[in-house]
PQR file with spaces between the fields and no chain letter, atoms N, CA, C, O and H, PARSE charges and radii, in Angstrom:
ATOM       1  N    MET     1       1.919  -11.844   -9.404 -0.4000 1.5000
ATOM       2  CA   MET     1       2.299  -10.514   -9.797 -0.0000 2.0000
ATOM       3  C    MET     1       3.509  -10.050   -8.990  0.5500 1.7000
ATOM       4  O    MET     1       4.394   -9.380   -9.521 -0.5500 1.4000
ATOM       5  N    ILE     2       3.543  -10.400   -7.726 -0.4000 1.5000
ATOM       6  CA   ILE     2       4.688  -10.019   -6.898 -0.0000 2.0000
ATOM       7  C    ILE     2       5.947  -10.714   -7.401  0.5500 1.7000
ATOM       8  O    ILE     2       7.035  -10.139   -7.366 -0.5500 1.4000
ATOM       9  H    ILE     2       2.823  -10.943   -7.295  0.4000 1.0000
ATOM      10  N    ALA     3       5.801  -11.950   -7.867 -0.4000 1.5000
ATOM      11  CA   ALA     3       6.951  -12.704   -8.358 -0.0000 2.0000
ATOM      12  C    ALA     3       7.594  -12.033   -9.563  0.5500 1.7000
ATOM      13  O    ALA     3       8.783  -12.227   -9.816 -0.5500 1.4000
ATOM      14  H    ALA     3       4.917  -12.417   -7.895  0.4000 1.0000
ATOM      15  N    THR     4       6.829  -11.250  -10.304 -0.4000 1.5000
ATOM      16  CA   THR     4       7.375  -10.535  -11.454 -0.0000 2.0000
ATOM      17  C    THR     4       8.350   -9.461  -10.997  0.5500 1.7000
ATOM      18  O    THR     4       9.388   -9.249  -11.624 -0.5500 1.4000
ATOM      19  H    THR     4       5.863  -11.092  -10.099  0.4000 1.0000
ATOM      20  N    PHE     5       8.018   -8.791   -9.915 -0.4000 1.5000
ATOM      21  CA   PHE     5       8.846   -7.690   -9.438 -0.0000 2.0000
ATOM      22  C    PHE     5       9.922   -8.136   -8.450  0.5500 1.7000
ATOM      23  O    PHE     5      10.979   -7.512   -8.361 -0.5500 1.4000
ATOM      24  H    PHE     5       7.174   -8.963   -9.406  0.4000 1.0000
ATOM      25  N    ILE     6       9.659   -9.206   -7.715 -0.4000 1.5000
ATOM      26  CA   ILE     6      10.627   -9.719   -6.738 -0.0000 2.0000
ATOM      27  C    ILE     6      10.822  -11.219   -7.002  0.5500 1.7000
ATOM      28  O    ILE     6      10.244  -12.048   -6.299 -0.5500 1.4000
ATOM      29  H    ILE     6       8.800   -9.713   -7.787  0.4000 1.0000
ATOM      30  N    PRO     7      11.627  -11.570   -8.005 -0.5600 1.5000
ATOM      31  CA   PRO     7      11.768  -12.982   -8.387  0.2800 2.0000
ATOM      32  C    PRO     7      12.610  -13.817   -7.422  0.5500 1.7000
ATOM      33  O    PRO     7      12.689  -15.034   -7.590 -0.5500 1.4000
ATOM      34  N    GLU     8      13.244  -13.203   -6.415 -0.4000 1.5000
ATOM      35  CA   GLU     8      14.100  -13.960   -5.499 -0.0000 2.0000
ATOM      36  C    GLU     8      13.320  -14.968   -4.661  0.5500 1.7000
ATOM      37  O    GLU     8      13.885  -15.975   -4.233 -0.5500 1.4000
ATOM      38  H    GLU     8      13.180  -12.214   -6.279  0.4000 1.0000
ATOM      39  N    GLY     9      12.057  -14.722   -4.423 -0.4000 1.5000
ATOM      40  CA   GLY     9      11.268  -15.611   -3.580 -0.0000 2.0000
ATOM      41  C    GLY     9      10.465  -16.630   -4.363  0.5500 1.7000
ATOM      42  O    GLY     9       9.382  -17.026   -3.935 -0.5500 1.4000
ATOM      43  H    GLY     9      11.598  -13.904   -4.770  0.4000 1.0000
ATOM      44  N    LYS    10      10.977  -17.055   -5.496 -0.4000 1.5000
ATOM      45  CA   LYS    10      10.239  -17.953   -6.387 -0.0000 2.0000
ATOM      46  C    LYS    10       9.773  -19.233   -5.677  0.5500 1.7000
ATOM      47  O    LYS    10       8.630  -19.656   -5.852 -0.5500 1.4000
ATOM      48  H    LYS    10      11.857  -16.733   -5.844  0.4000 1.0000
ATOM      49  N    ASP    11      10.646  -19.844   -4.884 -0.4000 1.5000
ATOM      50  CA   ASP    11      10.276  -21.080   -4.180 -0.0000 2.0000
ATOM      51  C    ASP    11       9.164  -20.836   -3.170  0.5500 1.7000
ATOM      52  O    ASP    11       8.246  -21.645   -3.037 -0.5500 1.4000
ATOM      53  H    ASP    11      11.574  -19.501   -4.742  0.4000 1.0000
ATOM      54  N    VAL    12       9.251  -19.728   -2.465 -0.4000 1.5000
ATOM      55  CA   VAL    12       8.228  -19.391   -1.471 -0.0000 2.0000
ATOM      56  C    VAL    12       6.896  -19.143   -2.161  0.5500 1.7000
ATOM      57  O    VAL    12       5.854  -19.583   -1.676 -0.5500 1.4000
ATOM      58  H    VAL    12       9.997  -19.070   -2.573  0.4000 1.0000
ATOM      59  N    TYR    13       6.924  -18.442   -3.289 -0.4000 1.5000
ATOM      60  CA   TYR    13       5.689  -18.154   -4.026 -0.0000 2.0000
ATOM      61  C    TYR    13       5.032  -19.439   -4.516  0.5500 1.7000
ATOM      62  O    TYR    13       3.808  -19.562   -4.498 -0.5500 1.4000
ATOM      63  H    TYR    13       7.771  -18.085   -3.683  0.4000 1.0000
ATOM      64  N    GLN    14       5.844  -20.391   -4.953 -0.4000 1.5000
ATOM      65  CA   GLN    14       5.290  -21.667   -5.413 -0.0000 2.0000
ATOM      66  C    GLN    14       4.643  -22.428   -4.260  0.5500 1.7000
ATOM      67  O    GLN    14       3.585  -23.034   -4.430 -0.5500 1.4000
ATOM      68  H    GLN    14       6.839  -20.292   -4.968  0.4000 1.0000
ATOM      69  N    ASP    15       5.272  -22.400   -3.092 -0.4000 1.5000
ATOM      70  CA   ASP    15       4.693  -23.064   -1.915 -0.0000 2.0000
ATOM      71  C    ASP    15       3.379  -22.410   -1.509  0.5500 1.7000
ATOM      72  O    ASP    15       2.407  -23.097   -1.197 -0.5500 1.4000
ATOM      73  H    ASP    15       6.132  -21.908   -2.953  0.4000 1.0000
ATOM      74  N    ILE    16       3.353  -21.083   -1.515 -0.4000 1.5000
ATOM      75  CA   ILE    16       2.123  -20.358   -1.182 -0.0000 2.0000
ATOM      76  C    ILE    16       1.027  -20.698   -2.181  0.5500 1.7000
ATOM      77  O    ILE    16      -0.132  -20.865   -1.802 -0.5500 1.4000
ATOM      78  H    ILE    16       4.142  -20.525   -1.769  0.4000 1.0000
ATOM      79  N    HIS    17       1.387  -20.801   -3.449 -0.4000 1.5000
ATOM      80  CA   HIS    17       0.413  -21.138   -4.489 -0.0000 2.0000
ATOM      81  C    HIS    17      -0.163  -22.536   -4.271  0.5500 1.7000
ATOM      82  O    HIS    17      -1.368  -22.734   -4.421 -0.5500 1.4000
ATOM      83  H    HIS    17       2.329  -20.666   -3.757  0.4000 1.0000
ATOM      84  N    LYS    18       0.677  -23.506   -3.919 -0.4000 1.5000
ATOM      85  CA   LYS    18       0.204  -24.876   -3.669 -0.0000 2.0000
ATOM      86  C    LYS    18      -0.754  -24.920   -2.482  0.5500 1.7000
ATOM      87  O    LYS    18      -1.798  -25.569   -2.537 -0.5500 1.4000
ATOM      88  H    LYS    18       1.657  -23.345   -3.796  0.4000 1.0000
ATOM      89  N    ILE    19      -0.385  -24.223   -1.412 -0.4000 1.5000
ATOM      90  CA   ILE    19      -1.239  -24.198   -0.220 -0.0000 2.0000
ATOM      91  C    ILE    19      -2.567  -23.530   -0.529  0.5500 1.7000
ATOM      92  O    ILE    19      -3.622  -24.018   -0.124 -0.5500 1.4000
ATOM      93  H    ILE    19       0.463  -23.695   -1.367  0.4000 1.0000
ATOM      94  N    ALA    20      -2.519  -22.413   -1.246 -0.4000 1.5000
ATOM      95  CA   ALA    20      -3.749  -21.696   -1.594 -0.0000 2.0000
ATOM      96  C    ALA    20      -4.655  -22.558   -2.463  0.5500 1.7000
ATOM      97  O    ALA    20      -5.875  -22.544   -2.300 -0.5500 1.4000
ATOM      98  H    ALA    20      -1.662  -22.016   -1.575  0.4000 1.0000
ATOM      99  N    ARG    21      -4.064  -23.298   -3.375 -0.4000 1.5000
ATOM     100  CA   ARG    21      -4.858  -24.166   -4.243 -0.0000 2.0000
ATOM     101  C    ARG    21      -5.543  -25.271   -3.440  0.5500 1.7000
ATOM     102  O    ARG    21      -6.713  -25.574   -3.677 -0.5500 1.4000
ATOM     103  H    ARG    21      -3.073  -23.309   -3.507  0.4000 1.0000
ATOM     104  N    GLN    22      -4.825  -25.873   -2.496 -0.4000 1.5000
ATOM     105  CA   GLN    22      -5.414  -26.921   -1.662 -0.0000 2.0000
ATOM     106  C    GLN    22      -6.532  -26.369   -0.782  0.5500 1.7000
ATOM     107  O    GLN    22      -7.563  -27.020   -0.605 -0.5500 1.4000
ATOM     108  H    GLN    22      -3.875  -25.627   -2.303  0.4000 1.0000
ATOM     109  N    LEU    23      -6.334  -25.179   -0.233 -0.4000 1.5000
ATOM     110  CA   LEU    23      -7.382  -24.557    0.575 -0.0000 2.0000
ATOM     111  C    LEU    23      -8.620  -24.260   -0.267  0.5500 1.7000
ATOM     112  O    LEU    23      -9.745  -24.384    0.217 -0.5500 1.4000
ATOM     113  H    LEU    23      -5.497  -24.651   -0.377  0.4000 1.0000
ATOM     114  N    MET    24      -8.416  -23.870   -1.522 -0.4000 1.5000
ATOM     115  CA   MET    24      -9.546  -23.613   -2.413 -0.0000 2.0000
ATOM     116  C    MET    24     -10.318  -24.904   -2.680  0.5500 1.7000
ATOM     117  O    MET    24     -11.549  -24.898   -2.690 -0.5500 1.4000
ATOM     118  H    MET    24      -7.502  -23.770   -1.915  0.4000 1.0000
ATOM     119  N    VAL    25      -9.610  -26.001   -2.894 -0.4000 1.5000
ATOM     120  CA   VAL    25     -10.264  -27.287   -3.123 -0.0000 2.0000
ATOM     121  C    VAL    25     -11.085  -27.700   -1.903  0.5500 1.7000
ATOM     122  O    VAL    25     -12.225  -28.145   -2.038 -0.5500 1.4000
ATOM     123  H    VAL    25      -8.610  -26.006   -2.885  0.4000 1.0000
ATOM     124  N    VAL    26     -10.509  -27.551   -0.723 -0.4000 1.5000
ATOM     125  CA   VAL    26     -11.227  -27.914    0.507 -0.0000 2.0000
ATOM     126  C    VAL    26     -12.464  -27.050    0.677  0.5500 1.7000
ATOM     127  O    VAL    26     -13.538  -27.563    0.993 -0.5500 1.4000
ATOM     128  H    VAL    26      -9.583  -27.189   -0.613  0.4000 1.0000
ATOM     129  N    SER    27     -12.327  -25.720    0.468 -0.4000 1.5000
ATOM     130  CA   SER    27     -13.502  -24.858    0.648 -0.0000 2.0000
ATOM     131  C    SER    27     -14.580  -25.144   -0.379  0.5500 1.7000
ATOM     132  O    SER    27     -15.766  -25.100   -0.050 -0.5500 1.4000
ATOM     133  H    SER    27     -11.455  -25.303    0.211  0.4000 1.0000
ATOM     134  N    LEU    28     -14.200  -25.437   -1.615 -0.4000 1.5000
ATOM     135  CA   LEU    28     -15.212  -25.773   -2.616 -0.0000 2.0000
ATOM     136  C    LEU    28     -15.908  -27.088   -2.271  0.5500 1.7000
ATOM     137  O    LEU    28     -17.110  -27.232   -2.494 -0.5500 1.4000
ATOM     138  H    LEU    28     -13.237  -25.473   -1.883  0.4000 1.0000
ATOM     139  N    PHE    29     -15.160  -28.044   -1.731 -0.4000 1.5000
ATOM     140  CA   PHE    29     -15.777  -29.293   -1.292 -0.0000 2.0000
ATOM     141  C    PHE    29     -16.780  -29.039   -0.174  0.5500 1.7000
ATOM     142  O    PHE    29     -17.895  -29.558   -0.206 -0.5500 1.4000
ATOM     143  H    PHE    29     -14.183  -27.927   -1.550  0.4000 1.0000
ATOM     144  N    LEU    30     -16.386  -28.242    0.812 -0.4000 1.5000
ATOM     145  CA   LEU    30     -17.276  -27.959    1.937 -0.0000 2.0000
ATOM     146  C    LEU    30     -18.526  -27.217    1.484  0.5500 1.7000
ATOM     147  O    LEU    30     -19.621  -27.470    1.987 -0.5500 1.4000
ATOM     148  H    LEU    30     -15.479  -27.820    0.838  0.4000 1.0000
ATOM     149  N    ILE    31     -18.362  -26.302    0.536 -0.4000 1.5000
ATOM     150  CA   ILE    31     -19.526  -25.583    0.007 -0.0000 2.0000
ATOM     151  C    ILE    31     -20.438  -26.552   -0.738  0.5500 1.7000
ATOM     152  O    ILE    31     -21.655  -26.532   -0.554 -0.5500 1.4000
ATOM     153  H    ILE    31     -17.473  -26.097    0.128  0.4000 1.0000
ATOM     154  N    GLY    32     -19.852  -27.394   -1.573 -0.4000 1.5000
ATOM     155  CA   GLY    32     -20.644  -28.350   -2.345 -0.0000 2.0000
ATOM     156  C    GLY    32     -21.343  -29.371   -1.477  0.5500 1.7000
ATOM     157  O    GLY    32     -22.448  -29.811   -1.795 -0.5500 1.4000
ATOM     158  H    GLY    32     -18.864  -27.411   -1.723  0.4000 1.0000
ATOM     159  N    ALA    33     -20.715  -29.748   -0.394 -0.4000 1.5000
ATOM     160  CA   ALA    33     -21.307  -30.738    0.497 -0.0000 2.0000
ATOM     161  C    ALA    33     -22.209  -30.093    1.553  0.5500 1.7000
ATOM     162  O    ALA    33     -22.801  -30.792    2.375 -0.5500 1.4000
ATOM     163  H    ALA    33     -19.818  -29.390   -0.135  0.4000 1.0000
ATOM     164  N    SER    34     -22.312  -28.791    1.532 -0.4000 1.5000
ATOM     165  CA   SER    34     -23.113  -28.023    2.505 -0.0000 2.0000
ATOM     166  C    SER    34     -22.696  -28.317    3.943  0.5500 1.7000
ATOM     167  O    SER    34     -23.535  -28.439    4.836 -0.5500 1.4000
ATOM     168  H    SER    34     -21.831  -28.223    0.864  0.4000 1.0000
ATOM     169  N    ILE    35     -21.406  -28.426    4.147 -0.4000 1.5000
ATOM     170  CA   ILE    35     -20.869  -28.665    5.483 -0.0000 2.0000
ATOM     171  C    ILE    35     -20.282  -27.352    5.997  0.5500 1.7000
ATOM     172  O    ILE    35     -19.514  -26.685    5.304 -0.5500 1.4000
ATOM     173  H    ILE    35     -20.725  -28.327    3.422  0.4000 1.0000
ATOM     174  N    HIS    36     -20.657  -26.999    7.213 -0.4000 1.5000
ATOM     175  CA   HIS    36     -20.149  -25.776    7.818 -0.0000 2.0000
ATOM     176  C    HIS    36     -18.991  -26.110    8.750  0.5500 1.7000
ATOM     177  O    HIS    36     -18.882  -27.232    9.243 -0.5500 1.4000
ATOM     178  H    HIS    36     -21.281  -27.541    7.775  0.4000 1.0000
ATOM     179  N    LEU    37     -18.140  -25.140    8.983 -0.4000 1.5000
ATOM     180  CA   LEU    37     -16.989  -25.337    9.851 -0.0000 2.0000
ATOM     181  C    LEU    37     -17.422  -25.760   11.253  0.5500 1.7000
ATOM     182  O    LEU    37     -16.755  -26.576   11.889 -0.5500 1.4000
ATOM     183  H    LEU    37     -18.229  -24.228    8.582  0.4000 1.0000
ATOM     184  N    GLN    38     -18.512  -25.220   11.727 -0.4000 1.5000
ATOM     185  CA   GLN    38     -19.029  -25.588   13.050 -0.0000 2.0000
ATOM     186  C    GLN    38     -19.404  -27.076   13.091  0.5500 1.7000
ATOM     187  O    GLN    38     -19.194  -27.743   14.104 -0.5500 1.4000
ATOM     188  H    GLN    38     -19.054  -24.557   11.211  0.4000 1.0000
ATOM     189  N    ASP    39     -19.959  -27.592   11.988 -0.4000 1.5000
ATOM     190  CA   ASP    39     -20.301  -29.018   11.927 -0.0000 2.0000
ATOM     191  C    ASP    39     -19.054  -29.889   12.056  0.5500 1.7000
ATOM     192  O    ASP    39     -19.085  -30.935   12.704 -0.5500 1.4000
ATOM     193  H    ASP    39     -20.130  -27.050   11.164  0.4000 1.0000
ATOM     194  N    LEU    40     -17.960  -29.453   11.436 -0.4000 1.5000
ATOM     195  CA   LEU    40     -16.714  -30.212   11.529 -0.0000 2.0000
ATOM     196  C    LEU    40     -16.171  -30.198   12.955  0.5500 1.7000
ATOM     197  O    LEU    40     -15.643  -31.200   13.437 -0.5500 1.4000
ATOM     198  H    LEU    40     -17.935  -28.603   10.909  0.4000 1.0000
ATOM     199  N    LYS    41     -16.306  -29.056   13.620 -0.4000 1.5000
ATOM     200  CA   LYS    41     -15.842  -28.972   15.008 -0.0000 2.0000
ATOM     201  C    LYS    41     -16.653  -29.891   15.916  0.5500 1.7000
ATOM     202  O    LYS    41     -16.103  -30.518   16.822 -0.5500 1.4000
ATOM     203  H    LYS    41     -16.735  -28.243   13.228  0.4000 1.0000
ATOM     204  N    VAL    42     -17.954  -29.971   15.674 -0.4000 1.5000
ATOM     205  CA   VAL    42     -18.822  -30.834   16.484 -0.0000 2.0000
ATOM     206  C    VAL    42     -18.482  -32.306   16.239  0.5500 1.7000
ATOM     207  O    VAL    42     -18.463  -33.104   17.177 -0.5500 1.4000
ATOM     208  H    VAL    42     -18.401  -29.462   14.939  0.4000 1.0000
ATOM     209  N    ALA    43     -18.216  -32.664   14.987 -0.4000 1.5000
ATOM     210  CA   ALA    43     -17.918  -34.059   14.648 -0.0000 2.0000
ATOM     211  C    ALA    43     -16.621  -34.523   15.303  0.5500 1.7000
ATOM     212  O    ALA    43     -16.520  -35.678   15.718 -0.5500 1.4000
ATOM     213  H    ALA    43     -18.232  -32.017   14.226  0.4000 1.0000
ATOM     214  N    GLY    44     -15.645  -33.656   15.400 -0.4000 1.5000
ATOM     215  CA   GLY    44     -14.370  -34.020   16.016 -0.0000 2.0000
ATOM     216  C    GLY    44     -13.381  -34.557   15.002  0.5500 1.7000
ATOM     217  O    GLY    44     -13.757  -35.042   13.934 -0.5500 1.4000
ATOM     218  H    GLY    44     -15.727  -32.718   15.063  0.4000 1.0000
ATOM     219  N    TRP    45     -12.123  -34.461   15.353 -0.4000 1.5000
ATOM     220  CA   TRP    45     -11.079  -34.840   14.406 -0.0000 2.0000
ATOM     221  C    TRP    45     -11.003  -36.351   14.208  0.5500 1.7000
ATOM     222  O    TRP    45     -10.603  -36.805   13.137 -0.5500 1.4000
ATOM     223  H    TRP    45     -11.818  -34.067   16.221  0.4000 1.0000
ATOM     224  N    LYS    46     -11.376  -37.134   15.209 -0.4000 1.5000
ATOM     225  CA   LYS    46     -11.310  -38.594   15.067 -0.0000 2.0000
ATOM     226  C    LYS    46     -12.298  -39.092   14.018  0.5500 1.7000
ATOM     227  O    LYS    46     -11.971  -39.963   13.212 -0.5500 1.4000
ATOM     228  H    LYS    46     -11.701  -36.766   16.080  0.4000 1.0000
ATOM     229  N    SER    47     -13.490  -38.545   14.033 -0.4000 1.5000
ATOM     230  CA   SER    47     -14.498  -38.949   13.045 -0.0000 2.0000
ATOM     231  C    SER    47     -14.069  -38.567   11.641  0.5500 1.7000
ATOM     232  O    SER    47     -14.253  -39.333   10.695 -0.5500 1.4000
ATOM     233  H    SER    47     -13.756  -37.838   14.688  0.4000 1.0000
ATOM     234  N    ILE    48     -13.499  -37.384   11.510 -0.4000 1.5000
ATOM     235  CA   ILE    48     -13.054  -36.918   10.198 -0.0000 2.0000
ATOM     236  C    ILE    48     -11.871  -37.751    9.713  0.5500 1.7000
ATOM     237  O    ILE    48     -11.804  -38.101    8.535 -0.5500 1.4000
ATOM     238  H    ILE    48     -13.350  -36.761   12.279  0.4000 1.0000
ATOM     239  N    ALA    49     -10.939  -38.070   10.606 -0.4000 1.5000
ATOM     240  CA   ALA    49      -9.796  -38.908   10.237 -0.0000 2.0000
ATOM     241  C    ALA    49     -10.251  -40.312    9.848  0.5500 1.7000
ATOM     242  O    ALA    49      -9.724  -40.897    8.901 -0.5500 1.4000
ATOM     243  H    ALA    49     -10.993  -37.785   11.563  0.4000 1.0000
ATOM     244  N    TYR    50     -11.223  -40.849   10.572 -0.4000 1.5000
ATOM     245  CA   TYR    50     -11.765  -42.174   10.264 -0.0000 2.0000
ATOM     246  C    TYR    50     -12.418  -42.178    8.880  0.5500 1.7000
ATOM     247  O    TYR    50     -12.182  -43.083    8.080 -0.5500 1.4000
ATOM     248  H    TYR    50     -11.651  -40.374   11.340  0.4000 1.0000
ATOM     249  N    ALA    51     -13.231  -41.172    8.607 -0.4000 1.5000
ATOM     250  CA   ALA    51     -13.892  -41.077    7.300 -0.0000 2.0000
ATOM     251  C    ALA    51     -12.868  -40.914    6.186  0.5500 1.7000
ATOM     252  O    ALA    51     -13.002  -41.518    5.122 -0.5500 1.4000
ATOM     253  H    ALA    51     -13.423  -40.437    9.257  0.4000 1.0000
ATOM     254  N    GLY    52     -11.856  -40.107    6.427 -0.4000 1.5000
ATOM     255  CA   GLY    52     -10.813  -39.914    5.419 -0.0000 2.0000
ATOM     256  C    GLY    52     -10.026  -41.177    5.151  0.5500 1.7000
ATOM     257  O    GLY    52      -9.700  -41.477    4.002 -0.5500 1.4000
ATOM     258  H    GLY    52     -11.747  -39.616    7.291  0.4000 1.0000
ATOM     259  N    SER    53      -9.716  -41.924    6.204 -0.4000 1.5000
ATOM     260  CA   SER    53      -8.962  -43.163    6.011 -0.0000 2.0000
ATOM     261  C    SER    53      -9.794  -44.214    5.280  0.5500 1.7000
ATOM     262  O    SER    53      -9.266  -44.948    4.444 -0.5500 1.4000
ATOM     263  H    SER    53      -9.981  -41.680    7.137  0.4000 1.0000
ATOM     264  N    ILE    54     -11.077  -44.291    5.583 -0.4000 1.5000
ATOM     265  CA   ILE    54     -11.952  -45.215    4.853 -0.0000 2.0000
ATOM     266  C    ILE    54     -12.015  -44.827    3.379  0.5500 1.7000
ATOM     267  O    ILE    54     -11.985  -45.692    2.503 -0.5500 1.4000
ATOM     268  H    ILE    54     -11.505  -43.694    6.261  0.4000 1.0000
ATOM     269  N    TRP    55     -12.102  -43.534    3.107 -0.4000 1.5000
ATOM     270  CA   TRP    55     -12.152  -43.053    1.722 -0.0000 2.0000
ATOM     271  C    TRP    55     -10.878  -43.447    0.977  0.5500 1.7000
ATOM     272  O    TRP    55     -10.945  -43.894   -0.168 -0.5500 1.4000
ATOM     273  H    TRP    55     -12.127  -42.831    3.818  0.4000 1.0000
ATOM     274  N    VAL    56      -9.712  -43.284    1.619 -0.4000 1.5000
ATOM     275  CA   VAL    56      -8.443  -43.632    0.977 -0.0000 2.0000
ATOM     276  C    VAL    56      -8.372  -45.133    0.716  0.5500 1.7000
ATOM     277  O    VAL    56      -7.948  -45.549   -0.362 -0.5500 1.4000
ATOM     278  H    VAL    56      -9.657  -42.921    2.549  0.4000 1.0000
ATOM     279  N    ILE    57      -8.776  -45.942    1.676 -0.4000 1.5000
ATOM     280  CA   ILE    57      -8.725  -47.402    1.515 -0.0000 2.0000
ATOM     281  C    ILE    57      -9.645  -47.862    0.389  0.5500 1.7000
ATOM     282  O    ILE    57      -9.242  -48.663   -0.455 -0.5500 1.4000
ATOM     283  H    ILE    57      -9.120  -45.603    2.551  0.4000 1.0000
ATOM     284  N    ILE    58     -10.868  -47.364    0.371 -0.4000 1.5000
ATOM     285  CA   ILE    58     -11.817  -47.756   -0.678 -0.0000 2.0000
ATOM     286  C    ILE    58     -11.329  -47.291   -2.045  0.5500 1.7000
ATOM     287  O    ILE    58     -11.457  -48.023   -3.027 -0.5500 1.4000
ATOM     288  H    ILE    58     -11.195  -46.713    1.056  0.4000 1.0000
ATOM     289  N    SER    59     -10.774  -46.088   -2.120 -0.4000 1.5000
ATOM     290  CA   SER    59     -10.257  -45.582   -3.394 -0.0000 2.0000
ATOM     291  C    SER    59      -9.106  -46.441   -3.895  0.5500 1.7000
ATOM     292  O    SER    59      -9.047  -46.781   -5.077 -0.5500 1.4000
ATOM     293  H    SER    59     -10.670  -45.493   -1.323  0.4000 1.0000
ATOM     294  N    ALA    60      -8.191  -46.791   -2.997 -0.4000 1.5000
ATOM     295  CA   ALA    60      -7.045  -47.613   -3.391 -0.0000 2.0000
ATOM     296  C    ALA    60      -7.485  -49.005   -3.830  0.5500 1.7000
ATOM     297  O    ALA    60      -6.986  -49.530   -4.825 -0.5500 1.4000
ATOM     298  H    ALA    60      -8.239  -46.515   -2.038  0.4000 1.0000
ATOM     299  N    LEU    61      -8.412  -49.601   -3.097 -0.4000 1.5000
ATOM     300  CA   LEU    61      -8.907  -50.930   -3.479 -0.0000 2.0000
ATOM     301  C    LEU    61      -9.656  -50.889   -4.809  0.5500 1.7000
ATOM     302  O    LEU    61      -9.532  -51.807   -5.619 -0.5500 1.4000
ATOM     303  H    LEU    61      -8.817  -49.175   -2.288  0.4000 1.0000
ATOM     304  N    SER    62     -10.420  -49.846   -5.033 -0.4000 1.5000
ATOM     305  CA   SER    62     -11.137  -49.711   -6.303 -0.0000 2.0000
ATOM     306  C    SER    62     -10.162  -49.590   -7.464  0.5500 1.7000
ATOM     307  O    SER    62     -10.345  -50.218   -8.507 -0.5500 1.4000
ATOM     308  H    SER    62     -10.521  -49.100   -4.375  0.4000 1.0000
ATOM     309  N    LEU    63      -9.130  -48.784   -7.281 -0.4000 1.5000
ATOM     310  CA   LEU    63      -8.126  -48.633   -8.331 -0.0000 2.0000
ATOM     311  C    LEU    63      -7.410  -49.950   -8.584  0.5500 1.7000
ATOM     312  O    LEU    63      -7.157  -50.310   -9.734 -0.5500 1.4000
ATOM     313  H    LEU    63      -8.981  -48.274   -6.434  0.4000 1.0000
ATOM     314  N    LEU    64      -7.086  -50.662   -7.527 -0.4000 1.5000
ATOM     315  CA   LEU    64      -6.425  -51.957   -7.668 -0.0000 2.0000
ATOM     316  C    LEU    64      -7.296  -52.940   -8.448  0.5500 1.7000
ATOM     317  O    LEU    64      -6.806  -53.626   -9.345 -0.5500 1.4000
ATOM     318  H    LEU    64      -7.292  -50.369   -6.593  0.4000 1.0000
ATOM     319  N    MET    65      -8.576  -53.011   -8.111 -0.4000 1.5000
ATOM     320  CA   MET    65      -9.491  -53.921   -8.806 -0.0000 2.0000
ATOM     321  C    MET    65      -9.628  -53.547  -10.282  0.5500 1.7000
ATOM     322  O    MET    65      -9.660  -54.422  -11.148 -0.5500 1.4000
ATOM     323  H    MET    65      -8.974  -52.454   -7.382  0.4000 1.0000
ATOM     324  N    ILE    66      -9.705  -52.270  -10.560 -0.4000 1.5000
ATOM     325  CA   ILE    66      -9.814  -51.826  -11.955 -0.0000 2.0000
ATOM     326  C    ILE    66      -8.559  -52.202  -12.723  0.5500 1.7000
ATOM     327  O    ILE    66      -8.644  -52.697  -13.848 -0.5500 1.4000
ATOM     328  H    ILE    66      -9.679  -51.560   -9.857  0.4000 1.0000
ATOM     329  N    LYS    67      -7.390  -51.972  -12.125 -0.4000 1.5000
ATOM     330  CA   LYS    67      -6.129  -52.294  -12.796 -0.0000 2.0000
ATOM     331  C    LYS    67      -5.973  -53.803  -13.002  0.5500 1.7000
ATOM     332  O    LYS    67      -5.433  -54.231  -14.023 -0.5500 1.4000
ATOM     333  H    LYS    67      -7.321  -51.570  -11.212  0.4000 1.0000
ATOM     334  N    LEU    68      -6.435  -54.609  -12.050 -0.4000 1.5000
ATOM     335  CA   LEU    68      -6.286  -56.060  -12.159 -0.0000 2.0000
ATOM     336  C    LEU    68      -7.246  -56.677  -13.170  0.5500 1.7000
ATOM     337  O    LEU    68      -6.850  -57.546  -13.947 -0.5500 1.4000
ATOM     338  H    LEU    68      -6.873  -54.262  -11.221  0.4000 1.0000
ATOM     339  N    PHE    69      -8.490  -56.242  -13.168 -0.4000 1.5000
ATOM     340  CA   PHE    69      -9.508  -56.913  -13.967 -0.0000 2.0000
ATOM     341  C    PHE    69      -9.855  -56.210  -15.277  0.5500 1.7000
ATOM     342  O    PHE    69     -10.546  -56.784  -16.118 -0.5500 1.4000
ATOM     343  H    PHE    69      -8.811  -55.536  -12.537  0.4000 1.0000
ATOM     344  N    TYR    70      -9.391  -54.989  -15.458 -0.4000 1.5000
ATOM     345  CA   TYR    70      -9.642  -54.267  -16.710 -0.0000 2.0000
ATOM     346  C    TYR    70      -8.345  -53.676  -17.233  0.5500 1.7000
ATOM     347  O    TYR    70      -8.128  -52.467  -17.149 -0.5500 1.4000
ATOM     348  H    TYR    70      -8.829  -54.522  -14.775  0.4000 1.0000
ATOM     349  N    PRO    71      -7.474  -54.538  -17.778 -0.5600 1.5000
ATOM     350  CA   PRO    71      -6.156  -54.046  -18.237  0.2800 2.0000
ATOM     351  C    PRO    71      -6.224  -53.227  -19.450  0.5500 1.7000
ATOM     352  O    PRO    71      -5.196  -52.756  -19.935 -0.5500 1.4000
């Protein structure tokens, strides 16, 4: 709505929209997984980074296998 009245900041508004959308996805994931912010703090950033990297590797390998064997 602000972009309608002040169109000069179009690039900034788009960046804010992208960030807000990503934050919404993260919060919906945390709600769905019943994970609280305090739990993430207790786990530590190394554990979260490790889990995220494993998720990326498994996802990439799964996609590769699907593309190779199911053309």
